[in-house]
Each structure stands twice: as structure tokens, then as C-alpha cells.
C-alpha positions in Angstrom: 65.4 10.3 -50.7 61.9 9.3 -50.9 61.3 5.6 -50.4 57.8 4.2 -51.7 56.1 1.3 -50.3 55.8 -2.0 -51.5 52.3 -3.0 -52.2 52.3 -6.5 -50.7 49.7 -8.3 -48.5 48.6 -11.5 -47.0 44.6 -11.0 -48.2 43.5 -12.5 -51.2 42.6 -9.4 -52.8 45.8 -7.7 -52.3 45.3 -5.2 -50.2 45.9 -5.2 -46.2 42.7 -4.9 -44.0 43.4 -2.8 -41.2 41.2 -2.6 -38.2 40.5 1.0 -37.1 40.8 1.4 -33.9 40.9 -2.3 -33.5 37.4 -4.1 -34.6 35.5 -0.8 -33.4 32.4 -1.8 -34.8 31.6 -4.4 -32.5 33.8 -3.6 -29.7 34.7 -0.1 -27.6 37.3 1.4 -29.7 41.3 1.4 -28.7 40.7 -1.5 -26.0 42.8 -4.9 -25.8 39.3 -6.2 -26.5 38.6 -4.5 -29.7 42.4 -5.4 -30.7 42.0 -8.8 -29.9 38.6 -9.3 -32.0 40.1 -7.7 -35.0 42.7 -10.5 -35.0 40.1 -13.2 -34.8 38.1 -11.4 -37.2 41.0 -12.1 -39.7 42.1 -8.5 -39.8 45.7 -7.9 -41.3 46.6 -5.7 -38.4 45.0 -3.0 -36.3 45.7 0.9 -36.0 45.5 2.7 -32.5 46.0 6.0 -31.4 48.3 7.6 -28.6 49.1 10.5 -26.3 52.0 11.3 -24.3 50.5 11.7 -21.0 51.4 14.6 -18.2 54.2 12.2 -16.6 55.9 11.3 -20.0 53.9 8.0 -20.4 51.9 6.7 -23.6 48.5 6.0 -23.8 46.1 4.6 -26.0 43.2 6.9 -26.7 41.9 8.9 -29.7 39.9 11.9 -28.4 41.8 14.9 -26.7 39.5 14.4 -23.6 37.9 11.5 -22.1 34.5 13.0 -21.9 33.1 11.2 -24.9 34.0 7.8 -23.8 34.2 8.0 -20.4 31.8 10.5 -19.2 34.3 12.5 -17.1 36.6 15.5 -18.9 40.1 15.0 -18.2 42.5 16.1 -21.1 44.8 13.3 -21.7 48.1 15.3 -22.3 47.5 17.1 -18.9 47.1 13.9 -16.9 48.8 11.5 -15.2 48.8 7.5 -16.9 47.7 6.1 -13.5 44.4 8.5 -13.3 43.6 8.0 -16.8 43.8 4.1 -16.4 41.3 4.4 -13.4 38.6 5.3 -15.9 36.4 2.8 -17.4 36.6 3.1 -21.4 34.3 0.2 -22.4 30.8 0.8 -20.8 29.8 3.3 -23.4 29.9 0.6 -26.0 27.6 -1.5 -23.5 27.5 -3.5 -20.1 29.6 -6.6 -21.4 32.6 -4.0 -21.9 32.3 -2.8 -18.3 35.8 -2.6 -16.8 38.0 -2.0 -19.7 40.6 0.1 -19.1 42.8 2.4 -21.4 45.9 0.6 -22.5 49.6 1.3 -22.4 51.7 1.4 -25.5 53.6 -1.8 -24.4 50.3 -3.7 -23.8 49.3 -2.9 -27.1 52.6 -3.9 -28.8 52.5 -6.9 -26.9 48.9 -7.9 -28.5 50.0 -7.8 -32.2 50.2 -11.5 -33.0 53.5 -12.7 -35.4 52.8 -11.8 -39.0 50.0 -9.0 -38.1 50.9 -5.5 -38.3 50.0 -2.3 -35.9 49.4 1.2 -37.1 50.5 3.3 -34.6 48.6 6.7 -34.9 50.6 9.5 -33.1 48.3 12.0 -31.7 50.8 13.9 -29.8 53.6 15.6 -32.2 57.3 15.2 -32.0 57.3 15.1 -28.1 56.0 11.6 -28.4 58.5 10.1 -30.7 61.4 9.3 -28.5 59.2 7.5 -25.5 57.8 5.7 -28.6 60.8 4.4 -30.0 61.8 3.4 -26.7 58.7 1.1 -26.4 59.1 -0.1 -29.9 62.7 -1.0 -29.4 61.8 -2.8 -26.1 59.2 -5.0 -27.7 59.4 -8.4 -29.8 57.9 -6.7 -32.9 59.8 -7.0 -36.0 60.0 -3.9 -37.9 57.8 -5.1 -40.9 54.9 -5.5 -38.2 54.9 -1.6 -37.6 53.7 1.3 -39.2 53.9 4.7 -37.7 50.7 7.2 -38.9 50.2 10.7 -38.2 48.7 13.8 -39.1 51.9 15.9 -37.7 54.3 15.9 -40.3 57.2 17.2 -38.0 56.4 13.7 -36.1 56.8 11.8 -39.2 60.2 13.5 -39.9 61.4 12.8 -36.5 60.4 9.3 -36.4 62.3 8.8 -39.7 65.2 10.2 -38.1 64.7 7.9 -34.5 63.6 5.0 -36.5 64.8 4.9 -39.9 63.9 1.1 -40.5 60.4 1.3 -39.6 57.8 2.7 -42.1 56.1 6.1 -41.3 53.4 7.3 -43.3 51.6 11.0 -43.6 47.8 11.3 -42.6 45.9 13.9 -44.6 42.3 14.7 -44.7 40.8 17.4 -47.1 38.8 20.8 -47.1 36.4 22.0 -49.5 36.7 25.4 -50.6 34.0 27.8 -51.1 35.0 27.6 -55.0 34.5 23.7 -55.0 38.0 22.4 -55.0 39.6 20.4 -52.2 42.7 21.1 -50.3 45.5 20.2 -50.2 46.2 19.0 -53.8 48.4 16.9 -55.0 51.4 18.8 -55.7 51.3 20.0 -52.1 50.9 16.4 -50.7 53.7 15.0 -52.8 56.1 18.3 -51.5 55.3 17.3 -47.8 55.9 13.7 -48.2 59.3 14.2 -49.9 60.1 17.1 -47.3 59.5 15.0 -44.2 61.0 11.8 -46.1 57.5 9.9 -45.1 57.5 6.2 -46.7 54.0 7.0 -48.2 50.8 8.7 -47.7 47.5 7.4 -45.9 44.6 9.6 -47.2 41.0 10.0 -46.0 39.0 8.1 -48.9 37.3 10.9 -50.5 36.5 9.7 -54.2 35.5 13.1 -55.3 38.9 14.1 -54.7 41.7 11.7 -53.7 40.5 10.0 -57.1 42.5 8.0 -60.0 43.9 11.2 -61.5 45.0 12.3 -58.2 46.5 8.7 -57.7 48.3 8.8 -60.8 49.5 12.3 -60.6 50.7 11.3 -57.0 52.6 8.5 -58.5 54.1 10.6 -61.3 55.8 12.7 -58.6 57.6 10.0 -56.5 54.7 8.4 -54.4 53.5 5.2 -55.7 51.5 3.7 -52.9 49.2 4.7 -50.5 46.3 3.4 -47.9 42.9 4.9 -47.0 40.7 5.3 -44.3 38.0 4.9 -42.9 36.1 2.6 -45.5 32.9 0.9 -44.4 31.7 0.8 -47.9 32.7 -2.2 -49.9 32.2 -0.2 -52.9 34.3 2.6 -51.8 37.3 -0.2 -50.6 36.7 -1.9 -54.1 37.2 1.2 -55.6 40.5 1.9 -53.8 41.5 -1.8 -54.3 41.2 -1.4 -58.2 43.4 1.8 -57.9 46.2 -0.2 -56.1 45.6 0.9 -52.2 48.4 -0.8 -50.2 46.1 -0.7 -47.0 42.2 0.0 -46.3 41.4 0.9 -42.7 37.7 0.2 -41.5 35.6 -0.1 -38.3 34.3 -3.8 -39.7 37.4 -5.6 -40.7 35.7 -9.1 -40.9 32.7 -8.1 -42.5 34.6 -5.7 -45.4 36.9 -8.7 -46.0 34.3 -10.7 -46.5 32.5 -8.7 -49.0 35.4 -7.8 -50.8 36.0 -11.5 -51.6 32.4 -12.0 -52.5 32.8 -9.2 -55.4 36.3 -10.8 -56.5 38.9 -9.0 -55.0 
């Protein structure tokens, strides 16, 4: 049975503000400093990315390889955790961040304060679910503090088998076709959500496609709640807030929260 999420959040304007890779506008993405800063800026939670390493550990990192962040190209899934953690993942953002290390999933889970949420994005597919489930079960977090997200539909399906008590949302972006229309359409999205038994949908913020009509139809088809990413424009955030977004993911959680409150959300 497809289960829709409840749209509840602690923010004054009704939406969760989730820090994308932590407070990544101000601190190096996917680092402990970025996650801590997101909490200091008042975010309701933070999003973080995870790969399964070559030795079966789970590392927090976004890109498939380390070249953009570290200046040295290593494929994350082909490298053991210890070698990855020897890299500096902070200096690219500025000298004050020199020496930041790639976090483990255990460290990231431990950094989530009481009452806050973590959005765990699985960059690896089905193979990461078992090790991740063990890390979650060994943590002190409550199920309601955890949301799993992934573009890998099969990984979301596996999460609902292994961790049925934890929310799991399918991620999707859109491709504009030569005739001007976007894919996937709403019917395809709803069918996938039902097939994998996802708890909801986390969409790329594309107002020209993921609009009021799309959202209305999605609800008619059984998916009543949704989140959007990555939103650093207050007008776009307000647009989706008015349409009932459950969560808005942003690189600038403190700043965006202030802007939304200023316009009465």
C-alpha cells in the first residue's frame, strides 16, 4: 500500500527547511562543520550524501570521484575508507576549513540533535542499504528523525523492505525533450512511487514543469505530499510552500528561513 507523508514541521511557515549537504553556501559541503553550522542557522535538518566504499564502509561525499573537492581523482566506490579519509575535503572552500575529513555515516548520524532530521541520500544503489540499515539501528536516532532519499528507485524499494519504519522518498529531476515537454510526466512518477512503495516524492524545483497542475494530479493519483530541492530563491521557495511542500532543501537554510518569514510564510 502506498503511504503518503504528513505535512508537519516545526518552522513557523509550515515547511521543513533542510540544509543541502549542510550549510553548504557557507561551509564545505558534506562536512561536519557544514552540518553543525546548519543546526546553528536554525535548519530543521540537513541532507547528506553517502557511497559504499571498496571495503564495505559508508563515506559521506557527493561526487563519484574526489577531484573537484580534493584535487586528486579517486573513485569513491573503488577506494577504501581510510584512503578517502586521508584527503582534505575542506581547503577548496577556504583556508579556515583546511584539514576537514570525509565523515563516516556513524559520525554524521551522531551529529543530528534531538528534534532535528537527517535526509540520507544514497548515491550507491541497493548494495548500500544493508550496511546503512546497520548504522541506523546502531545510532540513537528515532525513526522520525530519519528520511532516506535516492534517485535509485530500487534502493528505495529495498529500504522499505529493510527499514519499513523509516521514511524513504524517491528523488527525480526532469529532462526537457525536443518537442518542449518534460520527462518524466506525473503518471510515470506516481506509478514508480507506488511500485517501490515509497513514502513520498522529492522533486527538483522546476516551476515550469513541477507546477500546481502536476502537484494536483500527483495527489489525485495517491501521492499527496512532496519536497523540493535545491531552492535558494525565496520566490521559488514561497511558490512551493503555497502549494504545500513538506520540505524545502536549500544551500542557505538560515538566510532562506529569514526571507520566508519576512514574506509571511
